C-alpha positions in Angstrom: 10.1 8.6 -6.7 8.6 10.2 -10.6 8.7 13.8 -10.5 5.0 13.5 -12.5 3.1 11.6 -10.1 -0.1 13.6 -9.2 -2.4 12.9 -6.2 -5.5 14.3 -7.3 -8.6 15.2 -4.1 -11.1 16.7 -6.7 -14.1 19.1 -4.1 -16.5 17.7 -7.0 -15.9 14.5 -4.4 -16.6 14.6 -0.7 -13.2 16.0 0.9 -10.6 13.4 1.7 -10.0 12.2 4.8 -5.9 12.6 4.2 -5.8 10.5 0.5 -6.1 10.4 -2.6 -9.2 10.2 -4.9 -7.0 9.3 -7.8 -3.3 8.9 -8.1 -1.8 10.1 -11.8 1.4 7.9 -12.9 3.2 8.8 -15.7 5.0 6.2 -17.3 7.6 4.0 -16.3 7.3 0.6 -14.2 4.9 -0.5 -11.9 5.0 -2.7 -8.8 2.5 -4.5 -7.6 3.1 -5.9 -3.8 1.7 -9.0 -2.8 -0.8 -8.8 1.4 2.0 -7.2 3.5 1.4 -8.9 6.3 2.4 -8.3 10.3 5.4 -11.6 10.4 8.6 -10.7 11.1 12.1 -12.2 9.8 11.4 -15.7 11.5 7.6 -16.4 10.1 6.1 -15.1 14.2 3.8 -13.1 14.5 3.8 -9.7 15.6 1.7 -7.7 17.5 -0.9 -10.2 18.6 -4.2 -8.7 19.2 -2.2 -5.7 18.3 -3.7 -3.3 15.6 -1.1 -0.7 15.4 1.7 -3.1 16.3 0.7 -5.4 13.4 -0.1 -2.3 11.1 3.5 -1.3 12.4 5.3 -4.6 11.0 3.5 -5.0 8.4 4.5 -0.9 6.9 8.1 -2.0 7.2 6.9 -5.5 5.9 6.0 -3.3 2.8 8.8 -0.8 2.8 11.0 -4.1 2.4 9.5 -5.7 -0.4 9.2 -2.1 -2.4 13.0 -1.5 -1.9 13.6 -4.9 -3.3 12.1 -3.5 -6.3 13.4 0.1 -6.1 10.2 1.6 -5.0 10.6 3.6 -2.3 6.8 4.4 -0.1 6.9 7.7 -1.7 6.4 6.0 -4.9 3.3 4.5 -3.4 0.0 4.7 -6.0 -2.6 2.7 -3.7 -3.3 0.4 -1.4 -5.7 -1.6 -0.1 -6.1 -1.7 3.8 -7.8 -4.8 4.9 -8.7 -5.4 9.1 -10.8 -8.5 10.8 -13.3 -6.8 12.8 -16.9 -5.5 12.3 -15.8 -2.8 14.4 -15.4 1.0 12.6 -13.4 1.9 15.7 -11.2 -0.4 15.0 -10.6 1.2 11.2 -10.1 4.1 12.9 -6.9 2.3 14.4 -5.3 1.0 11.5 -6.4 3.8 9.3 -4.1 6.6 11.6 -1.5 3.8 11.5 -1.2 4.3 8.0 -1.3 7.9 7.1 1.2 8.4 10.2 2.9 6.7 7.5 4.8 7.7 4.2 2.3 5.6 2.5 -0.7 8.5 3.2 -0.9 9.9 0.6 -1.3 6.9 -2.1 -5.4 6.1 -2.9 -6.8 3.7 -0.4 -9.2 2.0 -0.3 -9.8 0.6 3.9 -11.6 -2.2 4.2 -13.0 -4.9 7.4 -13.1 -8.4 7.0 -13.6 -11.6 8.8 -10.3 -13.3 8.5 -6.7 -13.7 6.8 -4.5 -16.3 5.8 -2.4 -15.8 9.0 -3.6 -17.1 13.1 -3.7 -14.2 15.0 -3.6 -11.9 12.1 -5.4 -8.8 11.8 -4.1 -6.1 9.6 -3.0 -7.0 5.7 -1.9 -4.8 3.4 -1.8 -4.8 -0.8 -0.1 -2.1 -2.6 0.9 -0.3 -5.9 4.2 1.8 -7.4 5.5 2.9 -10.3 8.9 3.4 -10.7 10.9 4.8 -14.4 12.1 1.2 -14.9 13.0 -1.8 -12.5 16.9 -1.4 -11.3 19.3 -3.2 -13.9 16.4 -2.9 -17.0 15.7 -1.1 -19.8 12.2 -1.9 -20.4 10.8 -2.9 -24.1 10.2 -1.5 -26.7 6.3 -1.0 -27.2 4.6 -3.3 -30.0 2.0 -2.1 -32.2 -0.9 -4.8 -31.5 -2.9 -3.7 -34.0 -4.3 -6.2 -36.2 
């Protein structure tokens, strides 16, 4: 993880319940994941009806996707967490699982939604990470686009 990533919480806003109000990243490669879903390697739903089990599977899957891009959960600067629910208590269950993980310091948005893509899916999480450069690659030189 780049040492210069800063997780900022400002006293000018409400007290944060465990996430950063903003995250500042240094120059480097940005990694965007697709929404992580609670499916195992065979494509089967993990944790039917269980918010915590689904969240843990999603976080495990996101970790694997990040590793493929040369990143770790500690490199994540932002997450968006989707939960199929209308109940705030359900949001809290998922939030607790995320906060117990290595993804906790990232700036985050938590949303209750009506439906997700897979039958029985209750949780989906997107992540954005910053790494110095993609493994084995050099960053292209910046071009001056002033006309």
